[in-house]
ROSE-4610 file (N, C-alpha, C; in Angstrom, 1 decimal, always signed):
// ROSE-4610
residu = [M/M/M/T/T/T/S/S/S/E/E/E/A/A/A/Y/Y/Y/A/A/A/R/R/R/A/A/A/G/G/G/E/E/E/N/N/N/R/R/R/G/G/G/D/D/D/I/I/I/R/R/R/I/I/I/A/A/A/G/G/G/R/R/R/R/R/R/V/V/V/L/L/L/L/L/L/T/T/T/A/A/A/H/H/H/N/N/N/C/C/C/F/F/F/A/A/A/C/C/C/G/G/G/T/T/T/L/L/L/N/N/N/A/A/A/H/H/H/G/G/G/L/L/L/Q/Q/Q/M/M/M/F/F/F/L/L/L/H/H/H/A/A/A/A/A/A/V/V/V/D/D/D/E/E/E/C/C/C/W/W/W/T/T/T/E/E/E/L/L/L/V/V/V/L/L/L/D/D/D/S/S/S/R/R/R/F/F/F/E/E/E/G/G/G/W/W/W/H/H/H/G/G/G/I/I/I/A/A/A/H/H/H/G/G/G/G/G/G/I/I/I/V/V/V/S/S/S/T/T/T/I/I/I/L/L/L/D/D/D/E/E/E/V/V/V/M/M/M/A/A/A/W/W/W/A/A/A/L/L/L/V/V/V/E/E/E/H/H/H/D/D/D/L/L/L/W/W/W/G/G/G/L/L/L/T/T/T/A/A/A/R/R/R/M/M/M/S/S/S/I/I/I/E/E/E/F/F/F/K/K/K/K/K/K/P/P/P/V/V/V/P/P/P/I/I/I/G/G/G/A/A/A/P/P/P/I/I/I/R/R/R/G/G/G/E/E/E/G/G/G/R/R/R/V/V/V/V/V/V/S/S/S/V/V/V/R/R/R/R/R/R/R/R/R/I/I/I/V/V/V/E/E/E/A/A/A/E/E/E/G/G/G/A/A/A/L/L/L/R/R/R/D/D/D/A/A/A/A/A/A/G/G/G/T/T/T/I/I/I/L/L/L/A/A/A/T/T/T/S/S/S/T/T/T/A/A/A/T/T/T/Y/Y/Y/L/L/L/A/A/A/A/A/A/P/P/P/A/A/A/E/E/E/R/R/R/K/K/K/A/A/A/E/E/E/L/L/L/K/K/K/A/A/A/R/R/R/Y/Y/Y/G/G/G/F/F/F/A/A/A/Y/Y/Y/S/S/S/D/D/D/D/D/D/A/A/A/A/A/A/A/A/A/G/G/G/G/G/G]
num = [1/1/1/2/2/2/3/3/3/4/4/4/5/5/5/6/6/6/7/7/7/8/8/8/9/9/9/10/10/10/11/11/11/12/12/12/13/13/13/14/14/14/15/15/15/16/16/16/17/17/17/18/18/18/19/19/19/20/20/20/21/21/21/22/22/22/23/23/23/24/24/24/25/25/25/26/26/26/27/27/27/28/28/28/29/29/29/30/30/30/31/31/31/32/32/32/33/33/33/34/34/34/35/35/35/36/36/36/37/37/37/38/38/38/39/39/39/40/40/40/41/41/41/42/42/42/43/43/43/44/44/44/45/45/45/46/46/46/47/47/47/48/48/48/49/49/49/50/50/50/51/51/51/52/52/52/53/53/53/54/54/54/55/55/55/56/56/56/57/57/57/58/58/58/59/59/59/60/60/60/61/61/61/62/62/62/63/63/63/64/64/64/65/65/65/66/66/66/67/67/67/68/68/68/69/69/69/70/70/70/71/71/71/72/72/72/73/73/73/74/74/74/75/75/75/76/76/76/77/77/77/78/78/78/79/79/79/80/80/80/81/81/81/82/82/82/83/83/83/84/84/84/85/85/85/86/86/86/87/87/87/88/88/88/89/89/89/90/90/90/91/91/91/92/92/92/93/93/93/94/94/94/95/95/95/96/96/96/97/97/97/98/98/98/99/99/99/100/100/100/101/101/101/102/102/102/103/103/103/104/104/104/105/105/105/106/106/106/107/107/107/108/108/108/109/109/109/110/110/110/111/111/111/112/112/112/113/113/113/114/114/114/115/115/115/116/116/116/117/117/117/118/118/118/119/119/119/120/120/120/121/121/121/122/122/122/123/123/123/124/124/124/125/125/125/126/126/126/127/127/127/128/128/128/129/129/129/130/130/130/131/131/131/132/132/132/133/133/133/134/134/134/135/135/135/136/136/136/137/137/137/138/138/138/139/139/139/140/140/140/141/141/141/142/142/142/143/143/143/144/144/144/145/145/145/146/146/146/147/147/147/148/148/148/149/149/149/150/150/150/151/151/151/152/152/152/153/153/153/154/154/154/155/155/155/156/156/156/157/157/157/158/158/158/159/159/159/160/160/160/161/161/161/162/162/162/163/163/163/164/164/164/165/165/165/166/166/166/167/167/167/168/168/168/169/169/169/170/170/170/171/171/171/172/172/172/173/173/173/174/174/174]
x = [-2.1/-3.1/-4.2/-5.6/-6.5/-6.5/-7.3/-7.4/-8.1/-9.1/-9.8/-8.9/-8.0/-7.0/-6.2/-5.5/-4.8/-5.7/-7.0/-7.8/-7.8/-7.8/-8.3/-6.9/-5.7/-4.6/-3.8/-4.9/-4.5/-3.1/-3.0/-1.8/-2.1/-3.2/-3.4/-4.1/-3.5/-3.9/-4.6/-5.5/-6.1/-6.7/-7.3/-7.8/-6.9/-5.7/-4.7/-4.8/-4.8/-5.1/-4.0/-3.6/-3.0/-3.6/-4.1/-4.8/-6.0/-6.7/-7.9/-7.5/-6.5/-6.2/-5.7/-6.2/-6.2/-4.7/-3.9/-2.5/-2.6/-1.8/-1.5/-0.1/+0.1/+1.2/+1.3/+2.4/+2.6/+2.9/+2.5/+2.7/+4.0/+4.2/+5.6/+5.5/+6.7/+6.9/+7.0/+6.4/+6.3/+5.8/+6.2/+5.6/+4.2/+4.1/+2.8/+1.9/+2.1/+0.9/+1.2/+2.3/+2.6/+1.9/+1.4/+0.5/+1.5/+2.9/+3.6/+4.1/+4.0/+4.7/+3.5/+3.7/+2.7/+2.6/+3.8/+3.7/+3.4/+3.1/+2.9/+1.3/+1.0/-0.2/-1.0/-0.5/-1.3/-2.4/-2.1/-3.0/-3.5/-4.9/-5.6/-5.7/-5.1/-5.0/-5.8/-6.2/-7.1/-6.4/-6.0/-5.3/-5.7/-5.9/-6.0/-6.1/-5.8/-5.8/-5.1/-4.0/-3.2/-3.6/-4.3/-4.4/-4.7/-4.6/-4.6/-5.3/-6.0/-6.7/-6.7/-6.9/-7.0/-7.9/-8.7/-9.3/-8.9/-8.7/-8.4/-8.6/-8.5/-8.5/-7.3/-6.7/-5.4/-5.5/-4.8/-4.7/-3.8/-4.1/-3.2/-1.6/-1.2/+0.3/+0.9/+0.1/+0.5/+0.5/+0.1/-0.1/+1.3/+1.0/+2.3/+1.8/+1.3/+0.7/-0.6/-1.3/-2.4/-3.5/-4.1/-5.1/-4.9/-3.6/-3.3/-2.1/-2.3/-1.4/+0.0/+1.0/+2.4/+2.8/+3.3/+3.6/+4.2/+5.0/+5.8/+4.8/+3.8/+2.6/+1.9/+1.4/+0.8/+1.6/+2.9/+3.9/+3.8/+3.8/+4.1/+2.6/+1.4/+0.4/+0.3/+0.7/+0.6/+1.7/+2.9/+3.9/+3.4/+2.6/+2.2/+1.3/+0.2/-0.6/-0.3/+0.6/+1.0/+1.9/+2.9/+3.7/+2.9/+1.9/+1.1/+0.2/+0.0/-0.6/+0.1/+1.4/+2.3/+2.0/+1.1/+1.0/+0.3/-0.4/-1.1/-0.1/+1.3/+2.0/+3.2/+2.8/+3.7/+5.2/+5.2/+6.4/+6.6/+7.8/+7.9/+8.9/+8.5/+9.3/+9.9/+11.0/+11.5/+11.3/+10.9/+10.6/+12.0/+12.0/+13.2/+13.0/+11.8/+11.6/+10.1/+9.9/+8.4/+8.2/+7.1/+6.8/+5.4/+5.3/+3.9/+3.5/+2.3/+1.6/+0.5/+0.9/+0.1/-1.1/-2.4/-3.4/-4.2/-4.3/-5.1/-4.8/-4.7/-4.4/-5.0/-4.5/-5.1/-5.5/-6.8/-7.2/-6.9/-6.7/-6.5/-7.8/-8.1/-9.3/-10.6/-10.2/-11.4/-11.1/-12.0/-11.9/-11.3/-10.3/-9.6/-9.2/-9.1/-8.8/-7.7/-6.7/-5.5/-5.6/-5.3/-5.6/-4.2/-3.9/-2.6/-3.1/-2.6/-2.7/-1.3/-1.1/-0.2/-0.4/+0.6/+0.2/+1.1/+2.3/+2.9/+3.9/+4.3/+5.2/+6.4/+7.5/+8.5/+9.6/+9.5/+10.5/+10.4/+11.4/+11.5/+11.3/+10.8/+10.5/+9.0/+8.2/+6.9/+6.6/+5.7/+5.3/+3.8/+3.6/+2.4/+2.0/+0.8/+0.2/-0.8/-1.1/-1.8/-2.5/-3.2/-4.2/-4.7/-4.8/-5.5/-6.6/-7.7/-9.1/-9.7/-10.6/-11.3/-12.5/-13.5/-14.6/-15.7/-15.6/-16.3/-16.0/-14.4/-14.0/-13.1/-12.8/-12.1/-10.5/-9.7/-8.4/-7.6/-6.8/-6.0/-4.5/-4.1/-2.8/-2.6/-1.7/-1.6/+0.0/+0.2/+1.6/+1.8/+3.1/+3.6/+5.0/+5.1/+6.3/+6.9/+8.2/+8.8/+9.3/+9.0/+9.3/+10.3/+11.2/+12.2/+12.0/+11.5/+11.0/+12.3/+12.4/+13.5/+13.7/+14.9/+15.3/+14.8/+14.6/+13.9/+14.3/+15.9/+16.3/+16.0/+15.9/+15.4/+13.9/+13.0/+11.7/+11.6/+11.9/+12.1/+12.5/+13.5/+13.8/+12.7/+12.3/+11.2/+10.1/+9.5/+8.4/+8.5/+9.7/+10.2/+10.0/+10.6/+10.5/+9.1/+8.3/+7.1/+6.2/+6.3/+5.5/+4.2/+4.8/+3.9/+3.2/+1.8/+1.1/-0.1/-0.6/-2.0/-2.9/-4.2/-5.0/-5.4/-5.6/-5.9/-4.7/-3.3/-2.3/-2.1/-2.6/-2.5/-3.6/-4.7/-5.7/-5.3/-4.5/-4.1/-3.0/-2.4/-1.2/+0.0/+0.1/+1.5/+1.6]
y = [-18.2/-18.3/-17.0/-17.7/-16.6/-15.9/-14.7/-13.9/-14.5/-15.3/-16.1/-17.0/-17.8/-18.8/-17.9/-16.5/-15.8/-15.5/-15.1/-14.7/-15.9/-17.0/-18.3/-18.7/-18.4/-18.7/-17.8/-16.5/-15.6/-14.8/-14.7/-14.1/-12.7/-12.3/-10.7/-10.5/-9.1/-8.4/-7.4/-7.0/-6.1/-5.7/-4.5/-4.2/-3.0/-3.4/-2.5/-2.5/-1.2/-1.1/+0.1/-0.1/+0.9/+1.1/+2.3/+2.9/+2.0/+1.7/+0.7/-0.7/-1.1/-2.6/-3.1/-4.3/-4.7/-5.3/-5.2/-5.8/-7.0/-7.9/-9.1/-9.1/-9.7/-9.9/-11.3/-11.9/-13.1/-13.1/-14.0/-13.8/-13.5/-12.5/-12.1/-11.7/-11.3/-11.1/-9.8/-8.8/-7.3/-7.3/-6.6/-6.3/-5.8/-4.9/-4.1/-4.8/-5.5/-5.9/-7.4/-8.1/-9.3/-10.3/-11.4/-12.4/-13.4/-13.5/-14.6/-14.2/-12.9/-12.4/-12.6/-13.6/-14.0/-13.0/-12.2/-11.1/-9.9/-9.6/-8.5/-7.9/-6.9/-6.0/-6.8/-7.6/-7.9/-7.2/-6.0/-5.1/-5.3/-5.2/-5.3/-4.0/-3.7/-2.5/-2.2/-1.0/-0.6/+0.7/+0.6/+1.6/+2.0/+3.1/+3.6/+5.3/+5.8/+7.2/+8.0/+7.9/+8.6/+8.6/+7.5/+7.3/+5.8/+5.6/+4.2/+4.2/+3.2/+3.3/+1.7/+1.8/+0.2/+0.6/-0.6/-0.4/-1.8/-1.6/-2.6/-2.4/-3.5/-3.2/-3.9/-3.3/-3.6/-4.5/-5.5/-6.5/-6.3/-6.6/-6.2/-6.3/-7.1/-7.4/-6.0/-5.1/-3.8/-2.7/-3.1/-2.1/-1.4/-0.1/+0.7/+0.7/+1.8/+1.9/+1.2/+0.5/-0.2/+0.4/-0.3/+0.1/+1.0/+1.4/+2.2/+1.7/+1.9/+1.4/+2.0/+1.3/+1.9/+2.7/+4.0/+5.1/+4.4/+3.4/+2.9/+2.2/+1.4/+0.8/+1.8/+2.9/+4.2/+4.7/+4.8/+5.2/+4.3/+2.9/+1.9/+1.9/+2.1/+2.2/+3.2/+4.4/+5.6/+5.5/+5.1/+4.8/+4.0/+3.1/+1.9/+2.6/+3.2/+3.9/+4.9/+5.6/+6.6/+6.1/+4.9/+4.3/+3.7/+3.0/+2.4/+3.3/+4.5/+5.6/+5.9/+5.5/+5.8/+4.8/+3.6/+2.6/+3.0/+4.2/+4.6/+4.9/+5.5/+6.1/+5.2/+3.8/+2.7/+3.0/+3.6/+3.8/+3.0/+2.5/+1.8/+2.5/+3.0/+4.0/+3.8/+4.4/+4.3/+5.5/+5.3/+6.7/+7.4/+8.5/+9.3/+10.0/+10.6/+11.4/+11.4/+11.1/+11.1/+11.9/+12.8/+13.4/+13.0/+12.8/+12.4/+13.3/+13.5/+14.5/+13.6/+13.0/+12.1/+13.0/+13.0/+13.9/+13.6/+12.2/+11.4/+10.0/+9.4/+8.1/+7.1/+6.0/+5.1/+3.8/+3.7/+2.5/+1.1/+0.3/-1.0/-1.6/-2.7/-3.5/-2.6/-1.4/-0.6/-0.5/-0.3/+0.0/+1.2/+1.3/+2.4/+2.4/+3.6/+3.8/+4.4/+3.9/+4.6/+5.2/+6.4/+6.8/+7.9/+7.4/+8.1/+8.6/+9.7/+10.2/+10.9/+10.8/+11.6/+13.1/+13.8/+15.5/+15.9/+15.4/+15.8/+14.7/+14.8/+13.9/+14.8/+14.8/+15.4/+14.4/+13.9/+12.8/+11.6/+11.3/+10.2/+10.5/+12.0/+12.5/+12.5/+11.8/+11.8/+12.4/+13.5/+13.8/+13.3/+12.9/+12.1/+12.6/+12.5/+12.7/+11.7/+11.6/+10.5/+10.9/+10.0/+10.3/+9.0/+9.0/+7.7/+8.3/+7.5/+8.0/+6.9/+7.1/+6.1/+6.1/+5.1/+4.8/+6.1/+7.1/+8.2/+9.3/+9.1/+9.9/+10.8/+10.9/+11.8/+11.4/+12.5/+12.3/+12.0/+10.9/+10.4/+10.6/+10.8/+11.2/+11.4/+12.5/+12.8/+13.0/+12.7/+12.4/+13.1/+13.3/+14.0/+13.0/+12.8/+11.9/+12.2/+12.0/+12.3/+10.8/+10.5/+9.1/+9.2/+8.2/+8.4/+7.0/+7.2/+6.1/+5.3/+3.9/+3.2/+3.4/+3.3/+3.2/+2.1/+2.3/+1.1/-0.3/-0.4/-1.8/-2.4/-1.5/-2.0/-2.4/-1.5/-1.7/-3.0/-3.3/-4.6/-5.7/-5.7/-6.6/-6.8/-5.8/-5.8/-6.5/-6.0/-6.8/-8.2/-8.7/-10.2/-10.7/-10.2/-10.7/-10.8/-9.9/-10.0/-10.5/-11.1/-11.6/-10.7/-9.4/-8.5/-8.8/-8.7/-9.2/-8.4/-8.0/-7.5/-8.8/-8.7/-10.0/-10.4/-9.5/-10.2/-10.7/-10.3/-11.0/-12.5/-12.5/-13.7/-14.8/-14.0/-15.1/-15.6/-15.0/-15.3/-16.2/-16.5/-17.1/-16.5/-15.1/-14.4/-13.5]
z = [-14.9/-13.8/-14.1/-14.0/-14.0/-12.8/-12.9/-11.6/-10.8/-10.9/-10.0/-9.3/-10.0/-9.2/-8.5/-8.9/-7.9/-6.7/-6.9/-5.6/-4.7/-5.3/-4.5/-4.0/-4.6/-3.9/-2.9/-2.8/-1.9/-2.3/-3.6/-3.9/-4.5/-4.7/-4.9/-3.7/-3.2/-1.9/-2.2/-3.2/-3.4/-4.8/-5.0/-6.2/-6.6/-7.1/-7.6/-9.1/-9.7/-11.0/-11.7/-12.9/-13.9/-15.0/-15.2/-16.3/-16.5/-15.5/-15.2/-15.4/-15.7/-15.8/-14.4/-14.1/-12.6/-12.7/-11.6/-11.2/-10.4/-10.7/-9.8/-9.4/-8.2/-7.8/-7.1/-7.0/-6.3/-4.9/-4.2/-2.7/-2.4/-1.3/-1.2/+0.5/+1.1/+2.3/+2.9/+2.2/+2.5/+4.0/+5.0/+6.1/+6.2/+5.3/+5.3/+4.4/+2.9/+2.2/+1.8/+2.4/+1.8/+2.6/+1.9/+2.5/+3.0/+3.0/+3.5/+4.9/+5.1/+6.5/+7.6/+8.4/+9.5/+10.5/+10.5/+11.7/+11.0/+9.7/+9.2/+9.2/+8.4/+8.4/+7.5/+6.3/+5.4/+4.8/+4.4/+4.1/+2.7/+2.5/+1.2/+0.9/-0.4/-0.9/-2.2/-2.2/-3.5/-4.2/-5.2/-5.8/-7.4/-7.7/-9.0/-9.1/-10.2/-10.7/-9.3/-9.2/-8.1/-6.8/-6.3/-4.9/-4.6/-3.2/-2.7/-1.4/-1.0/+0.3/+0.7/+2.0/+2.7/+3.8/+4.3/+5.6/+6.2/+7.6/+8.4/+9.8/+10.5/+12.2/+12.8/+13.3/+14.1/+15.1/+15.1/+16.0/+17.3/+18.4/+19.6/+19.4/+18.5/+18.4/+17.7/+17.4/+16.9/+17.8/+19.1/+20.2/+20.6/+21.0/+21.6/+22.9/+23.6/+24.7/+24.7/+25.9/+26.0/+25.1/+24.4/+23.3/+22.0/+22.1/+20.8/+20.2/+18.8/+17.9/+18.0/+17.9/+17.7/+16.8/+16.9/+16.0/+14.5/+14.8/+13.7/+12.8/+13.3/+12.5/+11.8/+12.5/+11.9/+10.7/+10.7/+9.8/+8.5/+8.9/+8.0/+7.2/+7.8/+6.9/+6.1/+6.6/+5.7/+4.4/+5.0/+3.7/+2.7/+3.0/+2.1/+1.2/+1.8/+0.8/+0.1/+0.4/-0.3/-1.4/-1.1/-2.2/-3.0/-2.7/-3.7/-4.6/-4.2/-5.0/-6.2/-6.3/-7.4/-8.7/-8.3/-9.2/-10.5/-10.6/-11.7/-12.8/-12.2/-13.1/-13.4/-13.0/-13.2/-12.5/-11.5/-10.8/-9.7/-9.3/-8.0/-7.3/-6.4/-5.5/-4.3/-3.7/-2.3/-1.7/-0.5/+0.3/+0.6/+0.2/+0.4/+1.6/+1.9/+3.2/+3.3/+4.7/+5.1/+6.5/+6.5/+7.9/+8.3/+9.4/+9.8/+11.2/+11.2/+12.2/+12.9/+14.1/+14.9/+15.6/+15.1/+15.6/+16.7/+16.8/+17.9/+17.9/+18.9/+19.3/+18.3/+17.6/+16.6/+17.3/+17.5/+18.3/+17.9/+18.7/+18.4/+18.6/+17.4/+17.4/+16.9/+16.4/+15.7/+14.3/+13.4/+12.0/+11.9/+10.8/+10.3/+8.8/+8.3/+6.7/+6.7/+5.7/+5.5/+3.9/+3.7/+2.3/+1.8/+0.7/+0.2/-1.2/-1.7/-3.0/-3.5/-4.8/-5.6/-5.5/-5.1/-5.3/-6.4/-7.0/-8.0/-8.4/-9.7/-10.4/-11.2/-10.8/-11.6/-12.0/-13.4/-13.6/-12.5/-11.8/-10.9/-9.5/-9.3/-7.8/-7.7/-7.0/-6.7/-5.3/-5.1/-3.8/-3.7/-2.2/-1.9/-0.5/-0.3/+1.1/+1.4/+2.7/+3.2/+4.6/+4.8/+6.0/+6.6/+7.8/+8.5/+9.3/+9.0/+9.8/+10.5/+11.3/+12.2/+11.3/+11.8/+11.0/+10.9/+11.8/+11.8/+10.7/+10.3/+9.4/+10.0/+11.3/+12.2/+11.7/+11.4/+11.1/+12.2/+12.3/+13.4/+13.0/+11.8/+11.3/+10.0/+9.7/+8.2/+7.9/+6.8/+6.4/+4.9/+4.7/+3.4/+3.1/+1.9/+1.5/+0.4/+0.1/-1.3/-1.6/-2.7/-3.3/-4.4/-4.5/-5.8/-6.5/-7.8/-8.6/-9.0/-8.9/-9.3/-10.9/-11.2/-12.6/-13.5/-14.7/-15.4/-15.2/-15.0/-15.0/-13.5/-12.7/-11.2/-11.1/-11.9/-12.0/-12.5/-13.6/-14.3/-13.5/-12.6/-11.6/-10.6/-10.2/-9.2/-9.6/-11.1/-11.5/-11.6/-12.1/-12.3/-10.8/-9.7/-8.5/-7.8/-8.0/-7.5/-8.4/-9.4/-10.4/-11.0/-11.2/-11.4/-13.0/-13.0/-14.3/-14.2/-15.3/-15.4/-15.4/-14.9/-15.2/-16.2/-17.2/-18.6/-19.1/-18.7/-19.3/-18.5/-17.3/-16.4/-17.1/-17.4/-17.9/-19.3/-20.0/-21.3/-21.2/-20.0/-19.8/-19.9/-20.1/-20.2/-19.2]
């Protein structure tokens, strides 16, 4: 399937790159970035060179207190952008530890931007940091996290499960 066909089918949820090559994933059920999860965030991600970002407007179904995003949703956004920041290293990581500082309420119905970046990589241990900002750039929440990269066998299983491919591989039919 070509990258255009993936985009038409809604299977690629962002501009995710490894070493400058665009990554494609098949539709999946992830609460944060999956297109099949009708109740999820369906985040559109951009990732390359040790960082990931997303821009979105949260719907009222993600509300905690009136007009404010639930803290678990804020945590999910930050975890997702930090985890996808690992993509440049071709690591598929699990969150081992995460810390969040909620600075200001995250508004429902207003544009926000989640950003994550890799701070250090030591074999299978990756340290990352993230921030959630409003449209004016004001920091709403910050986070740090430690990710444990999956062993090679598990990474291969995950790549097969999620239909991981480079766009040029997909265009070539492979």
